[in-house]
C-alpha positions in Angstrom: -1.3 63.2 -38.5 -2.1 62.8 -42.1 -5.4 63.8 -43.5 -7.7 61.4 -45.3 -7.6 61.2 -49.1 -10.1 63.4 -51.0 -13.4 61.9 -52.1 -13.5 59.9 -55.3 -9.7 59.7 -55.5 -9.5 63.3 -56.9 -6.9 65.8 -56.0 -8.0 68.4 -53.4 -8.7 71.9 -54.7 -5.7 74.1 -55.3 -6.0 76.1 -52.1 -5.9 72.9 -49.9 -2.9 71.3 -51.6 0.4 71.7 -49.7 2.7 73.9 -51.7 6.4 73.0 -51.6 9.1 75.6 -52.3 9.8 73.9 -55.6 7.3 71.4 -57.0 9.2 68.7 -58.8 8.1 68.0 -62.4 5.9 71.1 -62.7 6.9 73.6 -65.4 6.3 77.2 -64.6 6.3 78.3 -68.3 7.2 81.9 -67.3 4.3 82.1 -64.9 1.6 81.0 -67.3 0.7 78.0 -65.3 0.4 80.1 -62.1 -1.8 82.6 -64.0 -4.1 79.8 -65.3 -4.3 78.4 -61.8 -5.3 81.8 -60.5 -7.9 82.2 -63.2 -9.2 78.7 -62.5 -9.5 79.4 -58.8 -11.3 82.7 -59.5 -13.8 81.1 -61.8 -14.3 78.1 -59.5 -15.1 80.3 -56.5 -17.2 82.8 -58.4 -21.0 82.7 -58.9 -20.3 80.7 -62.0 -18.7 78.1 -59.9 -21.5 78.2 -57.3 -24.1 77.6 -60.1 -22.2 74.6 -61.3 -21.4 73.4 -57.8 -17.6 73.5 -58.3 -15.3 72.7 -55.4 -14.6 75.7 -53.2 -17.7 77.6 -54.3 -19.4 77.2 -50.8 -22.4 75.5 -52.5 -24.1 73.1 -50.0 -23.9 70.3 -52.6 -20.5 71.1 -54.2 -18.7 68.4 -56.1 -15.4 67.6 -54.4 -12.3 68.1 -56.6 -14.1 69.8 -59.5 -12.6 72.9 -61.0 -13.5 75.0 -64.1 -10.6 73.9 -66.2 -10.9 70.3 -65.1 -14.5 70.3 -66.3 -13.6 72.0 -69.6 -10.9 69.4 -70.2 -13.4 66.6 -69.4 -15.9 68.1 -71.8 -13.4 68.4 -74.7 -12.2 64.9 -74.1 -15.7 63.5 -74.2 -16.5 65.5 -77.3 -13.4 64.2 -79.1 -14.1 60.6 -78.0 -17.7 60.8 -79.2 -16.7 62.4 -82.5 -14.3 59.6 -83.1 -16.8 56.9 -82.2 -19.4 58.4 -84.5 -17.0 58.6 -87.4 -15.7 55.1 -87.0 -19.1 53.6 -86.4 -20.4 55.1 -89.7 -17.4 53.7 -91.6 -17.8 50.3 -90.0 -21.5 50.1 -90.7 -21.1 51.1 -94.3 -18.3 48.6 -95.0 -20.1 45.7 -93.3 -23.3 46.2 -95.2 -25.2 47.2 -92.0 -27.5 49.4 -94.0 -28.2 47.0 -96.8 -31.3 44.7 -96.7 -31.1 41.0 -97.2 -33.9 38.6 -96.2 -31.9 35.4 -96.2 -31.1 33.8 -92.9 -27.6 32.8 -94.0 -25.7 36.1 -94.3 -22.9 34.5 -96.4 -25.5 33.8 -99.2 -26.3 37.5 -99.3 -22.9 38.2 -100.9 -24.0 36.2 -104.0 -26.9 38.7 -104.7 -25.7 41.5 -107.0 -27.9 44.2 -105.6 -26.7 43.4 -102.0 -23.1 43.5 -103.1 -23.7 46.8 -104.9 -25.3 48.3 -101.8 -22.5 47.0 -99.6 -19.9 48.6 -101.9 -21.8 51.8 -102.0 -22.8 51.6 -105.6 -26.3 52.2 -106.9 -28.0 49.4 -108.8 -28.2 51.5 -112.0 -24.3 51.6 -112.2 -24.1 47.8 -111.9 -26.8 47.3 -114.5 -24.9 49.6 -116.9 -21.7 47.5 -116.6 -23.5 44.3 -117.7 
């Protein structure tokens, strides 16, 4: 009889997963992967894991399928995503004139005002006055 799938579609913790004699597609990397799995299991079931309610920590409200390294990977991915979004948003806002002030209702008319164009291109008004 097959068991039901784990909650939230996540993989079950390492100790509940059936281990085949040879797992297909999993590189051993001279035992490094096994070492990291053991470290992950140790941290997950330690007091640290209990505090953060990681799977297998015997916390009454543990989060199914969460392990230390999985949470670290999720944090790094979130950080990289947010850093990219912040960098791209700043570039888009500066190129679109998002920080420049124009009181006209028709935004296309704002491009005819020299001070607005200078702000949009990142130039100060003193530089545009020196050119004229």
